[in-house]
N, C-alpha and C positions, 0 to 999 in steps of 0.2 A: 295814637291812633291812626288808623289809615282810611280818610273821606267817612267819616263817622262810623265807621262799619265796626267798633267796640276795641278794647286795649288787646295789644299783642301779648300782655304778662298783667295780671290781676292781683293783690294779693289781699286774703280774706281775715282779717285777723278777730273777727266777731264770729262768724260764723252763718252767716247770711248768705247760702252756699246759691240761693236761687235768683237774690241779687246780684251777685257774682259773676254767674252765669249767662245772665242777661249781659254783663258788663263787657264779656270778653268776647274777642272777636273770631270767625271761623280758623279751625285749627287755632287755638290761642290756646295760652297755659293759666291754669288758676293754681296758686302755690295756698293749702287750706293751712294756716296755721292758728287759729282763735274758734275757742270755744265759750266767749264770753255771756252768747242768748243760750249755754246750757249743753248738754249730749247730745242732740241730736240736731239735724238741720233736714228742711226741705225743701227736696228735689225735684221739681219738674223734669222728667225722664226726655220728654219730647224735644225742647230747645236743645239739653245738654248733650243728646244724641246729634241731633241736627246740625251743631256746632262744631261738631269731631274734633271737642275742646276735652284738652288733658288738667285732671286735676290731680295734684301731689300732694300730698299732707306730708305736712311740716312738725316735727315733735320735737319741743322747745324745753320740752321741763320743766320742772314745779322750780319754785324761788330757792326752794331749800338746795334742790340740787346744783341749780345757778351759784349759792353762795360757796357749797362744799366743791364747787370745780374752781371758784377764784382763789381762794384759799390754796388749793394745790398748786396752782400756777404761782401765786405768789413763793409760796412754799419752797416749790423747786426753780424758781428764778425762770420761769418760761417765759419767751418772748416769741412772738410772730417772725414769721419768714416774713418781711415785705421787698415783693418782686419791684414795685414803681409807686409814685408818688406823684398825683397831680393838683395840679394848682386849684380853687374848687371851680371857678371861669371855665376850665377843660372839664368838665363833666364830659360832653360829647366825644373827646377825645377818650378821655378814661372806659368810656363805655365801647367804642370801639377798638382799644386795646383788649379788654376783657373779651367780646366777640372773635378776637382772634384765637383767644387760647392756647396762648404760647406763653402765656405767665407762669412762674413759679412763685407760690407764696401768695398775699395779700395786696391787692390794688387798689390803694386808699387815694381820698381827697383831704387837701391841705384848706383848713377854713382860712 
């Protein structure tokens, strides 16, 4: 968040787009992941357009799809490609590393 102007990036896992858009900064990004409140969401278009925000829908699939994916991963012994592992307290460095966009594979935090 910059000077109380809202968050750069907001993840909505519930479906409260009206509240989420109120929380994002000018030209910020909303990742719309959830539909816990139902299949529709009320959006006030004036604040949304005034902020020039981006909303990216993220489809995470069903639990059945998740379980099938995990079975396939285990069956084929797939392992993720890990580019770099940071210590838990190196979060800022890890985020800066991600922002540089030179990584290949996962960037991880170790607890």
